[in-house]
LONU-252222 format. One record per residue: residue number from 1; residue in one letter; chain; x, y, z of N, C-alpha, C in turn. Coordinates in nm, 2 decimals, padded with zeros to 4 digits. Layout:
LONU-252222
REC/NUM/A/A/X/Y/Z/X/Y/Z/X/Y/Z
...
//
This chain:
LONU-252222
REC/1/M/A/00.10/-00.13/-00.01/00.00/00.00/-00.04/00.07/00.11/00.00
REC/2/L/A/00.20/00.12/00.11/00.28/00.22/00.06/00.32/00.31/-00.07
REC/3/R/A/00.34/00.21/-00.19/00.37/00.22/-00.26/00.28/00.33/-00.36
REC/4/D/A/00.15/00.30/-00.31/00.05/00.37/-00.40/00.04/00.51/-00.33
REC/5/Y/A/00.10/00.53/-00.21/00.08/00.69/-00.15/00.16/00.80/-00.25
REC/6/R/A/00.08/00.90/-00.26/00.14/01.02/-00.32/00.18/01.12/-00.23
REC/7/A/A/00.28/01.22/-00.30/00.34/01.30/-00.21/00.23/01.39/-00.11
REC/8/A/A/00.11/01.41/-00.16/-00.01/01.50/-00.10/-00.03/01.39/00.02
REC/9/D/A/-00.06/01.26/00.01/-00.09/01.16/00.08/-00.01/01.20/00.21
REC/10/L/A/00.12/01.20/00.19/00.25/01.20/00.29/00.22/01.28/00.37
REC/11/I/A/00.18/01.39/00.32/00.16/01.52/00.39/00.04/01.52/00.46
REC/12/T/A/-00.03/01.46/00.42/-00.17/01.44/00.51/-00.15/01.36/00.66
REC/13/L/A/-00.06/01.27/00.62/-00.04/01.17/00.72/00.03/01.24/00.79
REC/14/A/A/00.15/01.33/00.78/00.20/01.45/00.92/00.12/01.49/00.97
REC/15/N/A/-00.03/01.56/00.87/-00.12/01.61/00.97/-00.15/01.51/01.08
REC/16/A/A/-00.19/01.40/01.04/-00.24/01.31/01.14/-00.13/01.28/01.28
REC/17/G/A/-00.01/01.30/01.23/00.10/01.25/01.30/00.12/01.36/01.43
REC/18/A/A/00.08/01.48/01.39/00.12/01.60/01.43/00.00/01.59/01.54
REC/19/G/A/-00.13/01.56/01.47/-00.22/01.56/01.56/-00.25/01.43/01.71
REC/20/M/A/-00.21/01.34/01.66/-00.20/01.23/01.76/-00.05/01.28/01.85
REC/21/G/A/00.04/01.32/01.81/00.15/01.38/01.89/00.09/01.48/01.99
REC/22/A/A/00.01/01.56/01.95/-00.06/01.63/02.08/-00.12/01.56/02.13
REC/23/V/A/-00.21/01.48/02.12/-00.31/01.37/02.23/-00.17/01.30/02.31
REC/24/L/A/-00.08/01.24/02.26/00.02/01.17/02.33/00.10/01.25/02.44
REC/25/I/A/00.15/01.36/02.40/00.21/01.44/02.50/00.12/01.55/02.56
REC/26/M/A/-00.02/01.53/02.54/-00.08/01.57/02.68/-00.12/01.46/02.76
REC/27/M/A/-00.12/01.33/02.72/-00.16/01.23/02.83/-00.03/01.22/02.90
REC/28/S/A/00.10/01.24/02.85/00.24/01.25/02.93/00.21/01.37/03.03
REC/29/Y/A/00.16/01.51/03.00/00.17/01.56/03.11/00.08/01.57/03.22
REC/30/L/A/-00.03/01.48/03.21/-00.12/01.42/03.30/-00.04/01.29/03.39
REC/31/A/A/00.06/01.28/03.37/00.13/01.16/03.42/00.26/01.24/03.47
REC/32/R/A/00.32/01.33/03.43/00.45/01.41/03.46/00.40/01.56/03.43
REC/33/P/A/00.34/01.63/03.50/00.28/01.80/03.45/00.41/01.88/03.49
REC/34/E/A/00.45/01.89/03.36/00.57/01.99/03.32/00.48/02.06/03.22
REC/35/D/A/00.53/02.19/03.25/00.48/02.31/03.13/00.52/02.27/02.99
REC/36/W/A/00.64/02.25/03.00/00.67/02.24/02.83/00.63/02.14/02.76
REC/37/R/A/00.53/02.04/02.82/00.46/01.92/02.74/00.35/01.98/02.72
REC/38/V/A/00.27/02.07/02.76/00.15/02.14/02.73/00.18/02.24/02.63
REC/39/Y/A/00.29/02.33/02.60/00.34/02.39/02.52/00.35/02.35/02.38
REC/40/L/A/00.41/02.23/02.42/00.45/02.15/02.27/00.32/02.09/02.25
REC/41/S/A/00.25/02.04/02.32/00.12/01.98/02.24/00.02/02.06/02.21
REC/42/L/A/00.02/02.22/02.25/-00.05/02.29/02.19/00.00/02.31/02.05
REC/43/A/A/00.13/02.35/02.05/00.20/02.40/01.93/00.16/02.31/01.82
REC/44/L/A/00.13/02.16/01.85/00.15/02.06/01.73/00.00/02.06/01.66
REC/45/V/A/-00.09/02.12/01.69/-00.20/02.17/01.63/-00.21/02.26/01.51
REC/46/P/A/-00.11/02.39/01.57/-00.09/02.45/01.42/00.00/02.39/01.32
REC/47/V/A/00.07/02.32/01.39/00.17/02.24/01.31/00.09/02.13/01.20
REC/48/A/A/-00.01/02.09/01.26/-00.13/01.99/01.17/-00.20/02.10/01.09
REC/49/L/A/-00.25/02.19/01.13/-00.32/02.29/01.04/-00.22/02.31/00.88
REC/50/F/A/-00.08/02.32/00.93/00.03/02.38/00.82/00.03/02.24/00.73
REC/51/F/A/00.01/02.14/00.78/00.04/02.01/00.68/-00.11/01.99/00.60
REC/52/D/A/-00.24/02.03/00.67/-00.37/02.05/00.62/-00.38/02.15/00.49
REC/53/V/A/-00.30/02.26/00.51/-00.29/02.34/00.40/-00.22/02.29/00.27
REC/54/L/A/-00.08/02.25/00.32/00.02/02.20/00.24/-00.03/02.12/00.16
REC/55/D/A/-00.12/02.00/00.21/-00.15/01.89/00.11/-00.23/01.91/-00.01
REC/56/G/A/-00.32/02.01/00.04/-00.40/02.05/-00.07/-00.35/02.13/-00.17
REC/57/R/A/-00.25/02.23/-00.16/-00.18/02.28/-00.23/-00.07/02.19/-00.31
REC/58/V/A/-00.02/02.10/-00.25/00.05/02.01/-00.31/-00.03/01.89/-00.43
REC/59/A/A/-00.15/01.86/-00.36/-00.25/01.80/-00.45/-00.29/01.86/-00.59
REC/60/R/A/-00.30/02.00/-00.56/-00.36/02.08/-00.66/-00.25/02.10/-00.78
REC/61/R/A/-00.13/02.12/-00.74/-00.01/02.15/-00.82/00.00/02.02/-00.89
REC/62/R/A/00.05/01.92/-00.82/00.07/01.81/-00.92/-00.06/01.71/-00.98
REC/63/G/A/-00.16/01.77/-00.97/-00.29/01.69/-01.04/-00.30/01.57/-00.95
REC/64/E/A/-00.31/01.56/-00.81/-00.31/01.44/-00.75/-00.43/01.42/-00.69
REC/65/H/A/-00.58/01.49/-00.72/-00.65/01.46/-00.63/-00.73/01.32/-00.68
REC/66/S/A/-00.76/01.26/-00.54/-00.82/01.14/-00.56/-00.94/01.10/-00.46
REC/67/P/A/-01.01/01.03/-00.46/-01.13/00.98/-00.37/-01.01/00.91/-00.25
REC/68/F/A/-00.95/00.85/-00.26/-00.84/00.80/-00.15/-00.80/00.95/-00.07
REC/69/G/A/-00.75/01.04/-00.13/-00.69/01.12/-00.05/-00.78/01.22/00.00
REC/70/Q/A/-00.88/01.22/-00.06/-01.00/01.32/00.02/-01.05/01.23/00.16
REC/71/E/A/-01.05/01.11/00.16/-01.11/01.04/00.26/-00.99/01.05/00.36
REC/72/L/A/-00.89/01.02/00.34/-00.73/01.04/00.41/-00.72/01.18/00.48
REC/73/D/A/-00.78/01.26/00.42/-00.76/01.41/00.46/-00.87/01.43/00.58
REC/74/S/A/-00.97/01.38/00.53/-01.09/01.40/00.64/-01.05/01.29/00.75
REC/75/L/A/-00.97/01.22/00.78/-00.95/01.10/00.86/-00.87/01.16/00.96
REC/76/A/A/-00.76/01.23/00.89/-00.64/01.30/00.96/-00.71/01.44/01.01
REC/77/D/A/-00.79/01.49/00.96/-00.83/01.60/01.01/-00.93/01.58/01.14
REC/78/I/A/-00.99/01.45/01.12/-01.08/01.45/01.26/-00.97/01.41/01.41
REC/79/V/A/-00.84/01.33/01.35/-00.75/01.34/01.48/-00.70/01.46/01.52
REC/80/S/A/-00.65/01.55/01.41/-00.58/01.69/01.46/-00.68/01.76/01.52
REC/81/F/A/-00.79/01.77/01.47/-00.88/01.90/01.48/-00.99/01.87/01.55
REC/82/G/A/-01.02/01.74/01.58/-01.14/01.69/01.69/-01.12/01.65/01.82
REC/83/V/A/-01.00/01.52/01.77/-00.97/01.45/01.91/-00.86/01.54/01.99
REC/84/A/A/-00.75/01.58/01.91/-00.68/01.66/01.98/-00.70/01.75/02.06
REC/85/P/A/-00.80/01.86/01.99/-00.86/01.98/02.09/-00.92/01.92/02.20
REC/86/A/A/-01.00/01.79/02.19/-01.10/01.75/02.31/-00.98/01.69/02.40
REC/87/A/A/-00.90/01.64/02.37/-00.77/01.58/02.45/-00.72/01.72/02.54
REC/88/L/A/-00.69/01.78/02.49/-00.62/01.92/02.53/-00.71/01.98/02.62
REC/89/G/A/-00.85/01.98/02.58/-00.93/02.04/02.72/-00.95/01.95/02.82
REC/90/Y/A/-00.97/01.82/02.78/-00.96/01.77/02.93/-00.84/01.75/03.02
REC/91/G/A/-00.70/01.74/02.92/-00.60/01.76/03.01/-00.60/01.90/03.09
REC/92/L/A/-00.65/02.00/03.05/-00.63/02.12/03.08/-00.75/02.15/03.19
REC/93/G/A/-00.80/02.08/03.19/-00.91/02.07/03.32/-01.07/02.05/03.29
REC/94/L/A/-01.09/02.03/03.16/-01.23/01.97/03.17/-01.27/01.85/03.19
REC/95/R/A/-01.30/01.81/03.31/-01.31/01.69/03.32/-01.43/01.64/03.42
REC/96/G/A/-01.49/01.74/03.43/-01.63/01.70/03.49/-01.72/01.62/03.41
REC/97/G/A/-01.81/01.54/03.50/-01.91/01.48/03.39/-01.96/01.52/03.25
REC/98/I/A/-02.02/01.62/03.31/-02.11/01.72/03.15/-01.98/01.73/03.08
REC/99/D/A/-01.86/01.82/03.15/-01.76/01.83/03.03/-01.73/01.72/02.94
REC/100/I/A/-01.71/01.61/03.00/-01.69/01.50/02.90/-01.78/01.47/02.82
REC/101/I/A/-01.91/01.48/02.84/-02.02/01.46/02.75/-01.99/01.57/02.65
REC/102/I/A/-01.98/01.70/02.69/-01.96/01.79/02.56/-01.85/01.76/02.47
REC/103/L/A/-01.75/01.74/02.54/-01.60/01.69/02.44/-01.67/01.56/02.35
REC/104/I/A/-01.73/01.48/02.39/-01.74/01.37/02.32/-01.84/01.41/02.23
REC/105/F/A/-01.95/01.51/02.23/-02.05/01.55/02.14/-01.96/01.65/02.03
REC/106/F/A/-01.86/01.74/02.08/-01.79/01.81/02.00/-01.71/01.72/01.87
REC/107/V/A/-01.63/01.58/01.94/-01.59/01.49/01.84/-01.67/01.46/01.75
REC/108/A/A/-01.80/01.40/01.81/-01.91/01.35/01.73/-01.94/01.46/01.57
REC/109/C/A/-01.95/01.56/01.65/-01.97/01.69/01.57/-01.89/01.70/01.45
REC/110/G/A/-01.75/01.66/01.49/-01.61/01.68/01.37/-01.66/01.57/01.27
REC/111/I/A/-01.67/01.47/01.35/-01.67/01.37/01.23/-01.80/01.36/01.13
REC/112/S/A/-01.93/01.40/01.23/-02.03/01.44/01.12/-02.01/01.52/01.00
REC/113/R/A/-01.94/01.63/01.02/-01.93/01.76/00.95/-01.81/01.70/00.85
REC/114/L/A/-01.75/01.62/00.88/-01.67/01.55/00.75/-01.71/01.50/00.67
REC/115/A/A/-01.81/01.37/00.75/-01.87/01.32/00.66/-01.95/01.36/00.56
REC/116/R/A/-02.04/01.47/00.63/-02.15/01.53/00.55/-02.05/01.60/00.42
REC/117/Y/A/-01.93/01.69/00.45/-01.86/01.74/00.35/-01.83/01.65/00.25
REC/118/N/A/-01.77/01.51/00.27/-01.74/01.42/00.17/-01.85/01.38/00.07
REC/119/V/A/-01.95/01.39/00.14/-02.06/01.33/00.06/-02.17/01.42/-00.02
REC/120/T/A/-02.12/01.54/00.01/-02.18/01.69/-00.05/-02.11/01.77/-00.11
REC/121/A/A/-01.99/01.74/-00.11/-01.86/01.81/-00.17/-01.89/01.85/-00.34
REC/122/G/A/-01.94/01.74/-00.38/-02.00/01.73/-00.55/-02.06/01.82/-00.58
REC/123/Q/A/-02.20/01.80/-00.50/-02.30/01.90/-00.53/-02.27/02.05/-00.51
REC/124/L/A/-02.16/02.05/-00.42/-02.13/02.24/-00.36/-02.04/02.29/-00.46
REC/125/S/A/-02.00/02.19/-00.55/-01.90/02.25/-00.64/-01.95/02.30/-00.77
REC/126/D/A/-01.83/02.42/-00.80/-01.91/02.47/-00.95/-01.85/02.39/-01.06
REC/127/E/A/-01.85/02.41/-01.16/-01.83/02.35/-01.31/-01.67/02.34/-01.29
REC/128/S/A/-01.58/02.40/-01.24/-01.44/02.35/-01.24/-01.42/02.23/-01.13
REC/129/G/A/-01.52/02.22/-01.05/-01.50/02.13/-00.93/-01.44/02.17/-00.81
REC/130/T/A/-01.44/02.35/-00.77/-01.42/02.39/-00.68/-01.56/02.40/-00.59
REC/131/V/A/-01.48/02.36/-00.46/-01.62/02.38/-00.35/-01.62/02.52/-00.32
REC/132/K/A/-01.76/02.58/-00.35/-01.77/02.75/-00.34/-01.78/02.76/-00.21
REC/133/Y/A/-01.83/02.70/-00.07/-01.87/02.73/00.07/-01.89/02.60/00.11
REC/134/F/A/-01.86/02.59/00.24/-01.87/02.52/00.33/-02.02/02.55/00.41
REC/135/E/A/-02.08/02.42/00.42/-02.18/02.41/00.50/-02.13/02.39/00.68
REC/136/G/A/-02.14/02.48/00.77/-02.12/02.47/00.86/-01.95/02.50/00.89
REC/137/T/A/-01.89/02.54/01.00/-01.78/02.58/00.98/-01.68/02.46/00.96
REC/138/P/A/-01.58/02.50/00.89/-01.49/02.38/00.85/-01.42/02.33/00.99
REC/139/I/A/-01.38/02.23/01.02/-01.33/02.15/01.16/-01.20/02.24/01.19
REC/140/P/A/-01.11/02.29/01.13/-00.98/02.35/01.19/-01.07/02.45/01.25
REC/141/S/A/-01.17/02.52/01.22/-01.22/02.62/01.33/-01.15/02.60/01.49
REC/142/S/A/-01.15/02.47/01.52/-01.15/02.44/01.66/-01.00/02.49/01.68
REC/143/L/A/-00.88/02.54/01.62/-00.78/02.57/01.64/-00.81/02.73/01.76
REC/144/L/A/-00.93/02.80/01.73/-00.97/02.88/01.81/-00.97/02.84/01.96
REC/145/L/A/-01.04/02.70/01.99/-01.06/02.68/02.09/-00.90/02.63/02.18
REC/146/V/A/-00.82/02.59/02.07/-00.69/02.56/02.13/-00.62/02.70/02.16
REC/147/A/A/-00.63/02.80/02.08/-00.57/02.93/02.09/-00.62/02.96/02.27
REC/148/L/A/-00.70/02.94/02.31/-00.81/03.01/02.41/-00.73/02.92/02.53
REC/149/L/A/-00.74/02.77/02.48/-00.68/02.68/02.60/-00.54/02.74/02.63
REC/150/A/A/-00.44/02.78/02.51/-00.32/02.83/02.57/-00.33/02.92/02.63
REC/151/L/A/-00.38/03.03/02.61/-00.38/03.15/02.72/-00.45/03.12/02.82
REC/152/C/A/-00.57/03.04/02.84/-00.56/02.99/02.99/-00.44/02.94/03.05
REC/153/F/A/-00.38/02.87/02.98/-00.26/02.78/03.04/-00.15/02.89/03.07
REC/154/H/A/-00.13/02.97/03.00/00.01/03.09/03.01/-00.05/03.15/03.12
REC/155/F/A/-00.17/03.19/03.14/-00.21/03.28/03.27/-00.24/03.20/03.40
REC/156/D/A/-00.23/03.09/03.40/-00.23/03.01/03.53/-00.41/02.98/03.53
REC/157/R/A/-00.48/02.99/03.46/-00.62/02.98/03.43/-00.68/02.82/03.40
REC/158/A/A/-00.62/02.72/03.45/-00.65/02.57/03.39/-00.66/02.50/03.53
REC/159/G/A/-00.77/02.41/03.48/-00.81/02.32/03.59/-00.93/02.41/03.66
REC/160/D/A/-00.96/02.36/03.79/-01.05/02.45/03.85/-01.04/02.61/03.83
REC/161/Q/A/-00.96/02.66/03.77/-00.94/02.82/03.76/-00.95/02.85/03.61
REC/162/L/A/-01.03/02.74/03.54/-01.07/02.80/03.40/-01.16/02.92/03.40
REC/163/P/A/-01.16/03.00/03.30/-01.25/03.14/03.29/-01.40/03.06/03.35
REC/164/L/A/-01.48/03.13/03.44/-01.59/03.09/03.48/-01.62/03.00/03.58
REC/165/G/A/-01.53/02.91/03.63/-01.52/02.82/03.71/-01.56/02.69/03.69
REC/166/R/A/-01.65/02.64/03.81/-01.68/02.49/03.77/-01.82/02.52/03.86
REC/167/I/A/-01.92/02.43/03.80/-02.04/02.43/03.87/-02.10/02.29/03.89
REC/168/E/A/-02.18/02.26/03.98/-02.21/02.09/04.00/-02.37/02.11/03.93
REC/169/I/A/-02.38/02.03/03.86/-02.53/02.02/03.81/-02.56/01.85/03.83
REC/170/A/A/-02.65/01.80/03.95/-02.69/01.64/03.94/-02.57/01.59/04.02
REC/171/S/A/-02.49/01.64/04.05/-02.34/01.57/04.10/-02.25/01.55/03.99
REC/172/L/A/-02.27/01.61/03.85/-02.16/01.61/03.74/-02.10/01.75/03.75
REC/173/G/A/-01.99/01.75/03.72/-01.89/01.89/03.68/-01.93/01.94/03.58
REC/174/L/A/-01.94/02.08/03.57/-01.93/02.12/03.43/-01.86/02.27/03.45
REC/175/H/A/-01.78/02.27/03.37/-01.67/02.39/03.35/-01.77/02.48/03.25
REC/176/P/A/-01.81/02.59/03.25/-01.90/02.69/03.14/-01.78/02.70/03.04
REC/177/F/A/-01.66/02.71/03.06/-01.58/02.69/02.94/-01.60/02.59/02.84
REC/178/A/A/-01.64/02.45/02.88/-01.68/02.36/02.79/-01.78/02.40/02.70
REC/179/L/A/-01.88/02.50/02.74/-01.99/02.55/02.65/-01.94/02.58/02.51
REC/180/L/A/-01.81/02.65/02.51/-01.72/02.68/02.37/-01.73/02.57/02.30
REC/181/F/A/-01.68/02.46/02.35/-01.67/02.33/02.26/-01.82/02.28/02.21
REC/182/F/A/-01.91/02.28/02.31/-02.03/02.27/02.27/-02.10/02.36/02.14
REC/183/A/A/-02.04/02.52/02.14/-02.10/02.56/02.04/-02.02/02.58/01.92
REC/184/N/A/-01.91/02.53/01.94/-01.82/02.53/01.80/-01.87/02.38/01.76
REC/185/G/A/-01.90/02.29/01.82/-01.95/02.17/01.75/-02.11/02.16/01.68
REC/186/C/A/-02.17/02.26/01.78/-02.29/02.33/01.66/-02.28/02.40/01.54
REC/187/T/A/-02.18/02.46/01.54/-02.16/02.55/01.44/-02.11/02.45/01.29
REC/188/M/A/-02.02/02.35/01.35/-01.96/02.25/01.25/-02.07/02.17/01.16
REC/189/I/A/-02.20/02.16/01.25/-02.33/02.06/01.18/-02.41/02.17/01.13
REC/190/S/A/-02.41/02.29/01.14/-02.54/02.34/01.09/-02.55/02.36/00.92
REC/191/K/A/-02.67/02.32/00.91/-02.69/02.35/00.74/-02.74/02.48/00.70
REC/192/T/A/-02.74/02.55/00.82/-02.79/02.71/00.73/-02.66/02.79/00.77
REC/193/L/A/-02.54/02.76/00.83/-02.43/02.85/00.82/-02.36/02.80/00.72
REC/194/R/A/-02.35/02.92/00.60/-02.24/02.88/00.46/-02.12/02.96/00.47
REC/195/I/A/-02.01/02.94/00.49/-01.87/02.98/00.52/-01.81/02.99/00.39
REC/196/P/A/-01.77/03.10/00.31/-01.71/03.10/00.17/-01.58/03.04/00.21
REC/197/K/A/-01.55/02.92/00.09/-01.43/02.87/00.11/-01.32/02.98/00.03
REC/198/L/A/-01.24/03.00/00.11/-01.12/03.09/00.01/-01.01/03.00/-00.01
//
């Protein structure tokens, strides 16, 4: 199978590798709480975005578009921009019962959004095959959440010090900060929100 990979596919795998690295490094932070681990984990998500943008450019330049590459891109994106931000949120304090439900919802929305895009991309494209707009926000919009988490950590506002604190609902913890993940998930699966593709 490796012989069938094209240059763009290998770059897509680098995207997934950066996202998975972010998850694993955040897990290592929970075992050994050293600040550099958090900063490295946070930094790997923008690195994943760099590879995500690069793979599309390389595919267009070399004329290497393929159904395999499109599916590979979506699978890489769910790791880097779905699972990794959720893992970062959990690692930096979103560990209440309701927080966890929201993080799972967020990842499910990301998966649903990418599946819908893959199915509808042909319908949304113009005569040249270019998609004119996204239905719902693209999954890399989760970088905004990662940036907010980075600010919180930098200013010692992680854990129960997250902005707006923590509340208990039926013995299940909720950090209101987690509602940002809920909102981002909702915008990803919106059918009425149309974002022009740049």
